[in-house]
The first five atom37 places (N, CA, C, CB, O) and aatype in JSON, in Angstrom:
{
  "aatype": [20, 20, 20, 20, 20, 20, 20, 20, 20, 20, 20, 20, 20, 20, 20, 20, 20, 20, 20, 20, 20, 20, 20, 20, 20, 20, 20, 20, 20, 20, 20, 20, 20, 20, 20, 20, 20, 20, 20, 20, 20, 20, 20, 20, 20, 20, 20, 20, 20, 20, 20, 20, 20, 20, 20, 20, 20, 20, 20, 20, 20, 20, 20, 20, 20, 20, 20, 20, 20, 20, 20, 20, 20, 20, 20, 20, 20, 20, 20, 20, 20, 20, 20, 20, 20, 20, 20, 20, 20, 20, 20, 20, 20, 20, 20, 20, 20, 20, 20, 20, 20, 20, 20, 20, 20, 20, 20, 20, 20, 20, 20, 20, 20, 20, 20, 20, 20, 20, 20, 20, 20, 20, 20, 20, 20, 20, 20, 20, 20, 20, 20, 20, 20, 20, 20, 20, 20, 20, 20, 20, 20, 20],
  "atom_mask": [
    [1, 1, 1, 1, 1],
    [1, 1, 1, 1, 1],
    [1, 1, 1, 1, 1],
    [1, 1, 1, 1, 1],
    [1, 1, 1, 1, 1],
    [1, 1, 1, 1, 1],
    [1, 1, 1, 1, 1],
    [1, 1, 1, 1, 1],
    [1, 1, 1, 1, 1],
    [1, 1, 1, 1, 1],
    [1, 1, 1, 1, 1],
    [1, 1, 1, 1, 1],
    [1, 1, 1, 1, 1],
    [1, 1, 1, 1, 1],
    [1, 1, 1, 1, 1],
    [1, 1, 1, 1, 1],
    [1, 1, 1, 1, 1],
    [1, 1, 1, 1, 1],
    [1, 1, 1, 1, 1],
    [1, 1, 1, 1, 1],
    [1, 1, 1, 1, 1],
    [1, 1, 1, 1, 1],
    [1, 1, 1, 1, 1],
    [1, 1, 1, 1, 1],
    [1, 1, 1, 1, 1],
    [1, 1, 1, 1, 1],
    [1, 1, 1, 1, 1],
    [1, 1, 1, 1, 1],
    [1, 1, 1, 1, 1],
    [1, 1, 1, 1, 1],
    [1, 1, 1, 1, 1],
    [1, 1, 1, 1, 1],
    [1, 1, 1, 1, 1],
    [1, 1, 1, 1, 1],
    [1, 1, 1, 1, 1],
    [1, 1, 1, 1, 1],
    [1, 1, 1, 1, 1],
    [1, 1, 1, 1, 1],
    [1, 1, 1, 1, 1],
    [1, 1, 1, 1, 1],
    [1, 1, 1, 1, 1],
    [1, 1, 1, 1, 1],
    [1, 1, 1, 1, 1],
    [1, 1, 1, 1, 1],
    [1, 1, 1, 1, 1],
    [1, 1, 1, 1, 1],
    [1, 1, 1, 1, 1],
    [1, 1, 1, 1, 1],
    [1, 1, 1, 1, 1],
    [1, 1, 1, 1, 1],
    [1, 1, 1, 1, 1],
    [1, 1, 1, 1, 1],
    [1, 1, 1, 1, 1],
    [1, 1, 1, 1, 1],
    [1, 1, 1, 1, 1],
    [1, 1, 1, 1, 1],
    [1, 1, 1, 1, 1],
    [1, 1, 1, 1, 1],
    [1, 1, 1, 1, 1],
    [1, 1, 1, 1, 1],
    [1, 1, 1, 1, 1],
    [1, 1, 1, 1, 1],
    [1, 1, 1, 1, 1],
    [1, 1, 1, 1, 1],
    [1, 1, 1, 1, 1],
    [1, 1, 1, 1, 1],
    [1, 1, 1, 1, 1],
    [1, 1, 1, 1, 1],
    [1, 1, 1, 1, 1],
    [1, 1, 1, 1, 1],
    [1, 1, 1, 1, 1],
    [1, 1, 1, 1, 1],
    [1, 1, 1, 1, 1],
    [1, 1, 1, 1, 1],
    [1, 1, 1, 1, 1],
    [1, 1, 1, 1, 1],
    [1, 1, 1, 1, 1],
    [1, 1, 1, 1, 1],
    [1, 1, 1, 1, 1],
    [1, 1, 1, 1, 1],
    [1, 1, 1, 1, 1],
    [1, 1, 1, 1, 1],
    [1, 1, 1, 1, 1],
    [1, 1, 1, 1, 1],
    [1, 1, 1, 1, 1],
    [1, 1, 1, 1, 1],
    [1, 1, 1, 1, 1],
    [1, 1, 1, 1, 1],
    [1, 1, 1, 1, 1],
    [1, 1, 1, 1, 1],
    [1, 1, 1, 1, 1],
    [1, 1, 1, 1, 1],
    [1, 1, 1, 1, 1],
    [1, 1, 1, 1, 1],
    [1, 1, 1, 1, 1],
    [1, 1, 1, 1, 1],
    [1, 1, 1, 1, 1],
    [1, 1, 1, 1, 1],
    [1, 1, 1, 1, 1],
    [1, 1, 1, 1, 1],
    [1, 1, 1, 1, 1],
    [1, 1, 1, 1, 1],
    [1, 1, 1, 1, 1],
    [1, 1, 1, 1, 1],
    [1, 1, 1, 1, 1],
    [1, 1, 1, 1, 1],
    [1, 1, 1, 1, 1],
    [1, 1, 1, 1, 1],
    [1, 1, 1, 1, 1],
    [1, 1, 1, 1, 1],
    [1, 1, 1, 1, 1],
    [1, 1, 1, 1, 1],
    [1, 1, 1, 1, 1],
    [1, 1, 1, 1, 1],
    [1, 1, 1, 1, 1],
    [1, 1, 1, 1, 1],
    [1, 1, 1, 1, 1],
    [1, 1, 1, 1, 1],
    [1, 1, 1, 1, 1],
    [1, 1, 1, 1, 1],
    [1, 1, 1, 1, 1],
    [1, 1, 1, 1, 1],
    [1, 1, 1, 1, 1],
    [1, 1, 1, 1, 1],
    [1, 1, 1, 1, 1],
    [1, 1, 1, 1, 1],
    [1, 1, 1, 1, 1],
    [1, 1, 1, 1, 1],
    [1, 1, 1, 1, 1],
    [1, 1, 1, 1, 1],
    [1, 1, 1, 1, 1],
    [1, 1, 1, 1, 1],
    [1, 1, 1, 1, 1],
    [1, 1, 1, 1, 1],
    [1, 1, 1, 1, 1],
    [1, 1, 1, 1, 1],
    [1, 1, 1, 1, 1],
    [1, 1, 1, 1, 1],
    [1, 1, 1, 1, 1],
    [1, 1, 1, 1, 1],
    [1, 1, 1, 1, 1],
    [1, 1, 1, 1, 1]
  ],
  "atom_positions": [
    [[1.11, -1.09, 0.31], [-0.02, -0.17, 0.39], [0.63, 1.09, -0.09], [-0.69, -0.05, 1.86], [1.36, 1.51, 0.81]],
    [[0.66, 1.87, -1.12], [1.24, 3.49, -0.74], [1.06, 4.04, 0.34], [0.77, 4.53, -1.46], [0.78, 3.6, 1.45]],
    [[1.3, 5.35, -0.19], [1.02, 6.57, 1.12], [-0.43, 6.55, 0.76], [1.87, 8.42, 1.03], [-1.4, 6.01, 1.29]],
    [[-0.26, 7.35, -0.36], [-1.37, 8.07, -0.44], [-2.65, 7.41, -0.83], [-1.12, 9.03, -1.23], [-3.7, 8.02, -1.0]],
    [[-2.43, 5.6, -1.02], [-3.45, 4.42, -0.09], [-3.89, 4.46, 0.7], [-3.23, 3.51, 0.34], [-5.03, 4.05, 0.91]],
    [[-3.12, 5.0, 1.51], [-2.86, 4.64, 3.47], [-4.13, 5.81, 3.43], [-0.7, 5.23, 4.7], [-5.27, 5.7, 3.86]],
    [[-3.74, 6.5, 3.02], [-4.25, 8.49, 3.49], [-5.89, 8.66, 3.26], [-3.34, 10.04, 2.05], [-6.72, 9.25, 3.96]],
    [[-6.04, 7.76, 1.72], [-7.03, 7.78, 0.82], [-8.34, 6.94, 1.85], [-6.46, 6.97, -0.76], [-9.46, 7.32, 2.2]],
    [[-7.48, 5.5, 2.14], [-8.36, 4.77, 3.22], [-8.9, 5.21, 4.71], [-7.64, 3.69, 3.5], [-9.97, 5.06, 5.3]],
    [[-7.78, 5.78, 5.0], [-7.62, 6.98, 6.45], [-9.25, 8.29, 6.2], [-5.37, 8.31, 6.15], [-10.05, 8.79, 7.0]],
    [[-9.1, 8.37, 5.05], [-9.77, 9.62, 4.29], [-11.63, 9.09, 4.62], [-9.15, 9.68, 2.1], [-12.41, 9.71, 5.35]],
    [[-11.98, 7.71, 3.8], [-13.0, 7.22, 3.89], [-13.4, 6.94, 5.52], [-12.9, 6.15, 3.0], [-14.43, 7.3, 6.1]],
    [[-12.19, 6.14, 6.08], [-12.69, 5.97, 7.72], [-13.48, 7.65, 8.62], [-10.83, 5.45, 8.74], [-14.39, 7.56, 9.45]],
    [[-13.12, 8.45, 8.38], [-13.0, 9.69, 8.54], [-14.72, 10.48, 8.3], [-11.75, 10.12, 7.47], [-15.41, 11.24, 8.98]],
    [[-14.93, 9.61, 6.62], [-16.44, 10.08, 6.68], [-17.38, 9.78, 7.11], [-16.92, 10.16, 5.96], [-18.38, 10.46, 7.37]],
    [[-16.96, 7.71, 7.39], [-17.73, 7.59, 8.08], [-17.8, 7.81, 9.36], [-17.95, 6.85, 7.89], [-18.93, 7.77, 9.84]],
    [[-16.77, 8.08, 10.18], [-16.54, 8.93, 11.68], [-17.52, 9.96, 12.11], [-15.18, 9.77, 11.68], [-18.1, 10.08, 13.19]],
    [[-17.61, 10.91, 10.71], [-18.22, 11.73, 10.55], [-20.08, 12.0, 10.76], [-17.68, 11.79, 9.56], [-20.85, 12.66, 11.45]],
    [[-20.08, 11.01, 9.65], [-21.84, 10.61, 9.7], [-21.96, 9.55, 10.81], [-22.54, 9.82, 8.07], [-22.81, 8.73, 10.44]],
    [[-21.77, 9.42, 11.27], [-21.56, 8.41, 12.66], [-22.02, 9.31, 14.01], [-19.66, 7.91, 12.87], [-22.81, 9.18, 14.95]],
    [[-21.41, 9.94, 13.71], [-21.62, 11.15, 15.43], [-22.91, 11.65, 15.5], [-20.59, 12.86, 15.5], [-23.14, 12.02, 16.65]],
    [[-24.19, 11.86, 14.51], [-24.9, 12.43, 13.75], [-26.55, 11.34, 14.7], [-24.25, 12.22, 11.8], [-27.63, 11.65, 15.22]],
    [[-25.96, 10.38, 14.49], [-27.01, 9.52, 15.38], [-26.71, 9.45, 16.95], [-27.01, 7.96, 14.86], [-27.27, 9.35, 18.04]],
    [[-25.5, 9.57, 16.35], [-24.82, 9.41, 18.03], [-24.92, 10.67, 19.12], [-23.04, 9.16, 17.89], [-25.21, 10.6, 20.32]],
    [[-24.59, 11.78, 18.4], [-24.98, 12.81, 19.38], [-26.76, 13.8, 19.49], [-23.73, 13.86, 19.03], [-26.97, 15.01, 19.49]],
    [[-27.59, 12.78, 19.54], [-28.47, 13.0, 19.4], [-29.35, 11.53, 20.89], [-28.58, 13.09, 17.65], [-30.25, 11.42, 21.71]],
    [[-28.95, 11.28, 20.68], [-28.86, 10.05, 21.83], [-28.54, 10.15, 23.55], [-27.7, 9.17, 21.33], [-28.86, 9.51, 24.55]],
    [[-27.55, 11.57, 23.15], [-26.55, 11.91, 24.23], [-26.75, 13.14, 25.28], [-25.32, 12.17, 23.52], [-27.33, 14.06, 24.71]],
    [[-26.57, 13.32, 26.07], [-27.07, 14.63, 26.15], [-26.04, 14.9, 27.3], [-28.79, 14.84, 26.43], [-25.42, 14.08, 27.98]],
    [[-26.02, 16.82, 27.35], [-25.0, 17.05, 27.73], [-23.85, 17.49, 27.74], [-24.96, 16.7, 27.84], [-23.56, 18.28, 26.84]],
    [[-22.76, 17.1, 28.78], [-21.55, 16.72, 28.72], [-21.01, 15.73, 27.41], [-21.4, 16.14, 29.96], [-20.04, 15.99, 26.69]],
    [[-21.88, 14.56, 27.34], [-21.81, 13.74, 26.2], [-22.1, 14.32, 25.04], [-22.55, 12.72, 26.31], [-21.42, 14.14, 24.02]],
    [[-23.27, 15.16, 25.09], [-23.28, 15.84, 23.88], [-22.4, 16.81, 23.2], [-24.18, 16.33, 23.92], [-22.34, 16.91, 21.97]],
    [[-21.61, 17.63, 24.17], [-20.25, 18.24, 23.68], [-19.46, 17.71, 23.48], [-19.69, 18.94, 24.22], [-18.75, 18.32, 22.67]],
    [[-18.91, 16.36, 23.88], [-17.78, 15.67, 23.44], [-17.83, 14.89, 22.19], [-17.42, 14.85, 24.39], [-16.91, 14.61, 21.42]],
    [[-19.4, 14.55, 22.14], [-19.77, 14.38, 20.45], [-19.58, 15.2, 19.35], [-21.01, 14.26, 20.26], [-19.14, 14.9, 18.24]],
    [[-20.11, 16.68, 19.94], [-20.29, 17.36, 18.58], [-18.55, 17.42, 18.73], [-21.45, 19.09, 18.41], [-18.0, 17.05, 17.7]],
    [[-17.84, 17.72, 19.57], [-16.17, 17.94, 19.64], [-15.51, 17.13, 18.65], [-15.49, 17.5, 21.09], [-14.81, 17.58, 17.73]],
    [[-15.86, 15.39, 18.97], [-15.2, 14.77, 18.5], [-15.54, 14.96, 16.64], [-15.36, 13.51, 19.3], [-14.7, 15.22, 15.78]],
    [[-16.59, 14.79, 16.5], [-17.67, 15.2, 14.99], [-16.43, 16.37, 14.36], [-19.82, 16.28, 15.5], [-15.7, 16.11, 13.41]],
    [[-16.42, 17.63, 15.1], [-15.46, 18.4, 14.74], [-13.89, 18.52, 14.61], [-15.73, 19.03, 15.26], [-13.3, 19.4, 13.99]],
    [[-13.29, 17.38, 15.37], [-11.88, 16.73, 15.36], [-11.56, 15.97, 13.81], [-11.82, 15.51, 16.68], [-10.53, 16.0, 13.14]],
    [[-13.09, 15.18, 13.5], [-12.8, 14.53, 12.57], [-13.22, 15.06, 11.32], [-13.17, 13.44, 12.78], [-12.89, 14.41, 10.34]],
    [[-13.9, 16.16, 11.13], [-14.09, 17.26, 10.21], [-12.77, 17.98, 9.55], [-14.86, 18.28, 10.97], [-12.43, 18.15, 8.38]],
    [[-12.11, 18.36, 10.97], [-10.55, 19.23, 10.59], [-9.73, 17.98, 9.87], [-9.46, 19.92, 12.31], [-8.98, 18.29, 8.94]],
    [[-9.86, 16.54, 10.25], [-8.97, 15.7, 9.63], [-8.84, 15.84, 8.34], [-9.22, 14.52, 9.84], [-7.95, 16.09, 7.52]],
    [[-10.48, 15.51, 8.39], [-11.25, 15.4, 6.76], [-10.45, 15.72, 6.15], [-12.46, 16.19, 6.24], [-9.55, 15.08, 5.61]],
    [[-10.82, 17.37, 6.18], [-10.22, 18.63, 5.42], [-9.14, 18.54, 5.41], [-10.41, 19.86, 5.82], [-8.8, 18.29, 4.25]],
    [[-8.15, 18.61, 6.19], [-6.29, 18.01, 5.56], [-5.94, 17.12, 5.11], [-5.26, 17.8, 6.3], [-4.79, 16.93, 4.73]],
    [[-7.3, 15.98, 5.01], [-6.41, 14.5, 4.13], [-7.46, 14.68, 2.94], [-6.45, 12.42, 5.08], [-7.52, 13.71, 2.18]],
    [[-8.18, 15.6, 2.71], [-8.64, 16.5, 1.03], [-7.61, 16.84, 0.58], [-9.55, 17.97, 0.95], [-7.02, 16.17, -0.27]],
    [[-7.01, 18.33, 1.21], [-6.22, 19.15, 1.09], [-4.62, 18.33, 0.73], [-6.41, 20.0, 2.37], [-3.98, 18.52, -0.3]],
    [[-4.34, 17.69, 1.51], [-2.93, 17.0, 1.15], [-3.51, 15.91, -0.01], [-2.06, 16.12, 2.71], [-3.0, 16.18, -1.1]],
    [[-3.98, 15.31, -0.04], [-4.26, 14.33, -1.27], [-4.61, 15.07, -2.61], [-5.51, 13.34, -0.91], [-4.15, 14.48, -3.59]],
    [[-5.49, 16.47, -2.96], [-5.57, 17.18, -3.79], [-4.7, 17.91, -4.22], [-6.27, 17.64, -3.64], [-4.84, 18.55, -5.26]],
    [[-3.73, 17.91, -3.55], [-2.17, 18.95, -3.89], [-0.79, 17.78, -4.16], [-1.62, 20.19, -2.04], [0.31, 18.08, -4.64]],
    [[-1.25, 16.34, -3.69], [-0.57, 15.66, -4.14], [-0.79, 14.6, -5.13], [-0.18, 15.39, -3.34], [-1.8, 14.79, -5.82]],
    [[-0.13, 13.53, -5.4], [-0.25, 12.33, -6.42], [-1.52, 12.19, -6.15], [0.64, 10.95, -6.28], [-2.27, 12.07, -7.12]],
    [[-1.93, 12.16, -5.21], [-2.92, 10.76, -4.24], [-4.64, 11.79, -5.02], [-2.61, 10.82, -1.26], [-4.83, 13.01, -5.05]],
    [[-5.59, 10.63, -5.53], [-6.91, 11.02, -5.63], [-7.71, 11.49, -4.47], [-7.52, 10.05, -6.14], [-6.84, 11.55, -3.6]],
    [[-8.48, 11.74, -4.07], [-9.66, 12.21, -3.07], [-10.84, 10.99, -3.27], [-10.36, 13.95, -3.56], [-11.76, 11.11, -4.08]],
    [[-10.69, 10.04, -2.56], [-11.7, 9.26, -2.16], [-13.38, 10.37, -2.23], [-11.14, 8.66, -0.47], [-13.54, 11.24, -1.37]],
    [[-14.54, 10.11, -3.41], [-15.6, 10.94, -2.54], [-16.42, 10.43, -1.5], [-16.51, 11.46, -3.31], [-16.65, 9.22, -1.47]],
    [[-16.95, 11.31, -0.54], [-17.28, 11.03, 0.51], [-19.44, 10.27, -0.17], [-16.87, 12.74, 1.68], [-20.37, 10.75, -0.82]],
    [[-19.27, 9.42, 0.29], [-20.53, 8.96, 0.0], [-21.97, 9.0, 0.81], [-20.27, 7.83, -0.18], [-22.02, 8.51, 1.94]],
    [[-23.29, 9.7, 0.12], [-24.47, 9.83, 0.57], [-24.95, 9.49, 1.99], [-25.07, 9.25, -0.21], [-25.92, 10.03, 2.52]],
    [[-24.1, 8.45, 2.59], [-25.04, 7.96, 3.76], [-24.06, 6.15, 3.91], [-27.29, 7.9, 3.07], [-23.49, 5.57, 2.99]],
    [[-24.13, 5.85, 4.8], [-22.86, 4.52, 5.58], [-24.3, 3.83, 6.26], [-21.14, 5.31, 7.29], [-25.37, 4.31, 6.64]],
    [[-23.94, 2.9, 6.23], [-25.16, 1.61, 7.38], [-23.95, 1.41, 8.76], [-25.61, -0.81, 6.23], [-22.78, 1.06, 8.94]],
    [[-24.94, 1.83, 9.4], [-24.68, 1.63, 11.03], [-24.32, 0.31, 11.35], [-25.94, 1.94, 11.96], [-24.55, -0.49, 10.45]],
    [[-23.73, -0.21, 12.53], [-23.04, -1.82, 12.48], [-24.59, -1.97, 13.55], [-20.79, -2.26, 13.39], [-24.93, -3.15, 13.5]],
    [[-25.55, -1.17, 14.45], [-26.65, -2.26, 15.09], [-27.06, -0.04, 15.21], [-26.16, -4.02, 17.08], [-26.43, 1.01, 15.08]],
    [[-28.84, -0.64, 15.62], [-29.47, 0.95, 15.55], [-29.2, 1.83, 17.15], [-31.49, 0.8, 15.22], [-29.01, 1.43, 18.3]],
    [[-29.28, 2.99, 16.6], [-28.81, 3.57, 18.05], [-30.43, 4.21, 18.72], [-27.36, 5.1, 17.8], [-31.02, 5.23, 18.37]],
    [[-30.7, 3.48, 19.46], [-32.01, 4.31, 20.22], [-31.81, 4.7, 21.6], [-33.34, 3.43, 20.3], [-32.8, 4.77, 22.32]],
    [[-30.72, 4.96, 22.04], [-30.6, 5.46, 23.07], [-28.84, 5.78, 23.95], [-31.55, 4.58, 23.67], [-28.09, 4.97, 23.42]],
    [[-28.51, 6.12, 24.38], [-27.58, 6.9, 25.26], [-26.5, 5.74, 25.25], [-28.23, 7.42, 26.88], [-25.29, 5.95, 25.23]],
    [[-27.18, 4.28, 25.28], [-26.24, 3.23, 26.17], [-25.24, 2.36, 24.68], [-27.6, 1.76, 27.34], [-24.15, 1.79, 24.75]],
    [[-26.18, 2.6, 23.42], [-25.92, 2.3, 22.21], [-24.73, 3.37, 21.17], [-27.35, 2.24, 21.73], [-23.81, 3.11, 20.4]],
    [[-25.62, 5.09, 21.87], [-24.67, 5.65, 21.3], [-22.87, 5.4, 22.07], [-25.27, 7.13, 21.3], [-21.79, 5.26, 21.5]],
    [[-23.2, 5.44, 23.38], [-21.86, 5.33, 23.57], [-20.92, 4.23, 22.74], [-21.78, 5.11, 24.91], [-19.85, 4.47, 22.18]],
    [[-21.47, 3.22, 22.81], [-21.03, 1.72, 22.26], [-20.36, 1.9, 20.81], [-22.47, 0.61, 22.09], [-19.23, 1.46, 20.59]],
    [[-21.12, 2.56, 19.84], [-20.85, 3.42, 18.88], [-19.88, 4.19, 18.84], [-21.64, 4.03, 18.71], [-18.83, 3.87, 18.3]],
    [[-20.07, 5.37, 19.43], [-18.73, 6.16, 19.35], [-17.46, 5.74, 19.61], [-18.75, 7.11, 20.08], [-16.4, 5.98, 19.03]],
    [[-17.84, 4.73, 21.05], [-16.38, 3.34, 20.74], [-15.95, 2.83, 19.83], [-16.42, 2.11, 21.14], [-14.85, 3.12, 19.37]],
    [[-16.67, 2.03, 19.37], [-16.61, 1.66, 18.2], [-16.36, 2.29, 16.89], [-17.42, 1.24, 18.17], [-15.62, 1.73, 16.08]],
    [[-16.98, 3.54, 16.61], [-16.27, 4.68, 15.23], [-14.64, 4.79, 15.88], [-17.28, 6.86, 15.14], [-13.65, 4.62, 15.16]],
    [[-14.57, 5.04, 17.06], [-13.5, 5.66, 17.33], [-11.85, 4.22, 16.81], [-13.83, 6.2, 19.26], [-10.82, 4.22, 16.13]],
    [[-12.52, 3.41, 17.6], [-11.7, 1.98, 16.97], [-11.58, 1.52, 15.77], [-12.13, 0.9, 17.39], [-10.62, 0.9, 15.3]],
    [[-12.73, 1.86, 15.18], [-12.39, 1.66, 13.44], [-11.29, 2.33, 12.88], [-13.53, 2.18, 12.49], [-10.36, 1.88, 12.21]],
    [[-11.57, 3.61, 13.31], [-11.08, 5.11, 12.29], [-9.86, 4.85, 13.02], [-11.94, 7.02, 12.45], [-9.51, 4.1, 12.11]],
    [[-8.72, 4.78, 13.98], [-7.88, 4.39, 14.69], [-7.05, 3.05, 13.74], [-8.62, 4.09, 16.08], [-5.88, 3.13, 13.37]],
    [[-7.9, 1.96, 13.5], [-7.73, 1.2, 12.68], [-6.71, 1.53, 11.38], [-8.93, 0.96, 12.43], [-5.65, 0.94, 11.15]],
    [[-7.34, 2.7, 10.53], [-7.11, 2.78, 9.72], [-5.84, 3.7, 9.46], [-8.09, 2.89, 9.34], [-5.09, 3.82, 8.49]],
    [[-5.87, 4.31, 10.71], [-4.31, 5.33, 11.15], [-3.67, 4.33, 11.45], [-4.2, 6.56, 12.54], [-2.83, 4.29, 10.55]],
    [[-3.5, 3.51, 12.08], [-2.32, 2.41, 12.64], [-1.5, 2.71, 11.01], [-3.05, 0.23, 13.1], [-0.55, 3.39, 10.63]],
    [[-2.8, 1.47, 10.16], [-2.36, 0.99, 8.72], [-1.58, 1.81, 8.07], [-3.4, 0.77, 7.83], [-1.09, 1.39, 7.02]],
    [[-1.29, 3.12, 8.52], [-1.2, 4.2, 7.86], [0.02, 4.27, 8.27], [-2.09, 5.28, 8.02], [0.89, 4.54, 7.44]],
    [[0.28, 4.1, 9.35], [1.56, 4.18, 9.99], [3.35, 3.56, 9.32], [1.12, 3.4, 11.27], [4.49, 4.0, 9.21]],
    [[2.34, 1.9, 8.96], [3.52, 1.86, 7.86], [3.84, 1.89, 6.51], [3.96, 1.11, 7.94], [4.77, 1.29, 5.98]],
    [[2.7, 2.9, 5.78], [2.62, 3.4, 4.18], [3.47, 4.8, 4.1], [0.84, 3.72, 3.61], [3.9, 5.41, 3.13]],
    [[3.55, 5.1, 5.62], [3.63, 6.7, 4.87], [5.03, 7.18, 6.05], [1.6, 8.01, 5.1], [5.1, 6.75, 7.2]],
    [[5.89, 8.01, 5.5], [6.85, 8.89, 6.33], [6.89, 10.2, 6.46], [7.94, 8.73, 6.02], [6.12, 11.0, 5.93]],
    [[8.15, 10.55, 7.43], [7.91, 12.12, 8.02], [6.43, 12.65, 8.24], [8.55, 13.2, 6.97], [5.75, 12.46, 9.25]],
    [[6.08, 13.31, 7.18], [4.92, 14.64, 7.91], [4.21, 13.75, 7.31], [4.74, 16.58, 7.5], [4.28, 14.37, 6.24]],
    [[3.34, 12.52, 6.92], [2.74, 11.92, 6.48], [2.64, 11.15, 8.0], [3.18, 11.43, 5.17], [1.61, 11.12, 8.68]],
    [[3.93, 10.54, 8.35], [3.4, 9.54, 9.35], [3.29, 9.94, 10.49], [4.06, 8.47, 9.5], [2.69, 9.24, 11.31]],
    [[4.06, 11.66, 10.99], [3.2, 12.59, 12.31], [2.06, 12.13, 11.83], [3.24, 14.47, 12.47], [1.54, 11.17, 12.41]],
    [[1.37, 12.77, 10.56], [-0.2, 13.57, 10.98], [-1.34, 11.73, 11.26], [-1.06, 15.05, 8.85], [-2.45, 11.56, 11.75]],
    [[-0.19, 10.62, 10.58], [-1.23, 9.36, 10.96], [-0.88, 8.78, 12.52], [-1.0, 7.93, 9.73], [-1.75, 7.95, 12.79]],
    [[0.19, 8.94, 13.75], [0.03, 8.6, 15.05], [-0.56, 9.59, 15.57], [1.12, 8.28, 15.73], [-1.13, 9.43, 16.65]],
    [[-0.58, 11.05, 14.81], [-1.77, 12.44, 15.59], [-2.46, 11.86, 15.94], [-2.62, 13.61, 14.88], [-2.68, 11.82, 17.16]],
    [[-3.48, 10.77, 14.63], [-4.51, 10.54, 14.03], [-5.06, 9.94, 15.33], [-4.42, 9.78, 12.7], [-5.86, 10.29, 16.19]],
    [[-4.05, 8.57, 15.04], [-4.36, 7.76, 15.61], [-4.12, 7.56, 16.97], [-4.09, 7.09, 15.06], [-4.41, 6.49, 17.51]],
    [[-3.36, 8.99, 17.87], [-3.59, 9.6, 19.46], [-4.65, 10.08, 19.07], [-2.57, 10.73, 20.26], [-5.13, 8.97, 18.84]],
    [[-5.33, 10.66, 18.83], [-6.43, 11.54, 19.0], [-7.63, 10.49, 19.26], [-6.64, 12.58, 17.68], [-8.54, 10.55, 20.08]],
    [[-7.21, 9.06, 17.81], [-9.06, 8.33, 18.27], [-8.62, 7.48, 19.29], [-10.15, 7.15, 16.89], [-9.61, 7.0, 19.82]],
    [[-7.28, 6.95, 19.98], [-7.23, 6.41, 20.85], [-7.82, 6.81, 22.42], [-6.19, 6.25, 20.68], [-8.22, 6.08, 23.33]],
    [[-7.68, 8.4, 22.29], [-7.99, 8.84, 23.4], [-9.36, 9.54, 23.55], [-7.01, 9.57, 23.74], [-9.98, 10.05, 24.49]],
    [[-9.59, 9.34, 22.23], [-11.51, 9.4, 22.28], [-11.91, 8.28, 23.14], [-12.44, 9.08, 20.58], [-12.33, 8.09, 24.28]],
    [[-11.5, 7.44, 21.8], [-12.01, 5.64, 22.51], [-11.94, 5.69, 24.08], [-10.66, 4.09, 22.02], [-12.96, 5.08, 24.39]],
    [[-11.4, 6.02, 25.09], [-10.67, 5.64, 26.3], [-12.02, 6.56, 26.84], [-8.75, 6.12, 26.6], [-12.81, 6.03, 27.61]],
    [[-12.25, 8.01, 26.37], [-13.18, 8.93, 27.0], [-14.41, 8.5, 26.87], [-13.13, 10.2, 26.54], [-15.4, 9.03, 27.36]],
    [[-14.39, 7.78, 26.37], [-15.83, 7.12, 25.52], [-16.2, 5.92, 26.78], [-15.38, 6.15, 23.5], [-17.13, 5.71, 27.55]],
    [[-15.04, 5.37, 26.49], [-15.2, 4.31, 27.45], [-15.24, 4.47, 28.91], [-14.27, 3.52, 27.25], [-15.49, 3.53, 29.67]],
    [[-15.05, 5.36, 29.2], [-14.98, 5.72, 30.26], [-16.71, 6.39, 30.72], [-13.69, 6.65, 30.23], [-17.35, 5.87, 31.64]],
    [[-17.08, 7.22, 30.15], [-18.02, 7.59, 30.16], [-19.36, 6.8, 29.51], [-17.7, 8.58, 29.8], [-20.26, 7.54, 29.14]],
    [[-19.51, 5.55, 29.38], [-20.08, 3.98, 29.45], [-19.76, 3.18, 30.69], [-19.48, 3.09, 28.27], [-20.43, 2.19, 30.99]],
    [[-18.71, 3.61, 31.43], [-18.86, 2.81, 32.37], [-18.01, 1.29, 31.71], [-20.54, 2.76, 32.74], [-18.63, 0.27, 32.0]],
    [[-17.09, 1.13, 31.13], [-17.04, 0.12, 30.15], [-15.28, 0.07, 30.84], [-17.52, 0.58, 28.2], [-14.56, 1.04, 31.06]],
    [[-14.94, -1.53, 31.07], [-13.57, -1.8, 31.56], [-13.07, -2.35, 31.05], [-13.29, -2.2, 32.46], [-13.85, -3.01, 30.37]],
    [[-11.88, -2.66, 30.82], [-10.83, -1.51, 31.5], [-11.61, -0.64, 30.02], [-8.47, -1.92, 31.63], [-12.36, -0.92, 29.08]],
    [[-10.77, 0.69, 30.64], [-11.0, 1.8, 29.82], [-10.02, 2.11, 28.67], [-11.08, 2.9, 30.65], [-10.4, 3.01, 27.92]],
    [[-8.66, 1.47, 28.34], [-7.88, 1.7, 27.55], [-7.53, -0.04, 26.82], [-6.71, 2.61, 28.35], [-7.75, -1.16, 27.29]],
    [[-6.97, 0.34, 25.64], [-6.76, -0.69, 25.37], [-5.11, -1.12, 24.95], [-7.72, -0.83, 24.52], [-4.42, -0.1, 25.0]],
    [[-4.64, -1.83, 24.71], [-2.93, -1.94, 24.44], [-2.28, -1.4, 23.5], [-2.45, -3.13, 24.21], [-1.12, -1.01, 23.5]],
    [[-2.95, -1.39, 22.78], [-2.75, -1.68, 21.13], [-3.49, -0.52, 20.38], [-3.47, -3.27, 20.58], [-3.51, -0.94, 19.22]],
    [[-3.88, 0.22, 20.38], [-5.01, 1.28, 19.44], [-5.04, 0.72, 18.07], [-4.49, 3.07, 19.25], [-4.04, 0.24, 17.54]],
    [[-5.72, 0.76, 17.74], [-6.31, 0.62, 16.23], [-5.8, -0.71, 15.73], [-5.79, 1.89, 15.14], [-5.87, -0.77, 14.5]],
    [[-5.33, -1.74, 16.26], [-5.11, -3.0, 16.18], [-6.29, -3.82, 16.22], [-4.28, -3.32, 17.08], [-7.18, -3.75, 17.08]],
    [[-6.24, -4.83, 14.97], [-7.2, -5.95, 15.08], [-7.62, -6.48, 16.32], [-6.74, -6.97, 14.47], [-6.82, -6.09, 17.16]],
    [[-8.4, -7.1, 16.78], [-9.19, -7.43, 17.94], [-9.03, -9.34, 17.63], [-11.08, -6.55, 17.86], [-9.57, -10.14, 18.39]]
  ]
}
């Protein structure tokens, strides 16, 4: 996998994360809802950065889809929190894969994104009361 392909794959994960935070935020209240908005905004910033990087380089910018299938219905706060953890873990997996294919500034970007996803996943686990709240190797397939 080339660096451009890895970053394009990470971009598709960012698109999906942004989509998922819509139904997540609707089912949360107060501080958790604010955290969902902040997480969505972070994914939007990462998306925008990737679109710019890929469009100015030799890589193709994959198109966003009109919608994404959620893995299960988000019907309450508990399912919203579970999905938030899953979204961050899946996105972290794409960024972890990008580490092997990238160098220099792009690798620094991938590492920062992986770290951000891991931190958000940990915060969501704590909010949901999931233990353990951390995983030993963020983004690693289970």
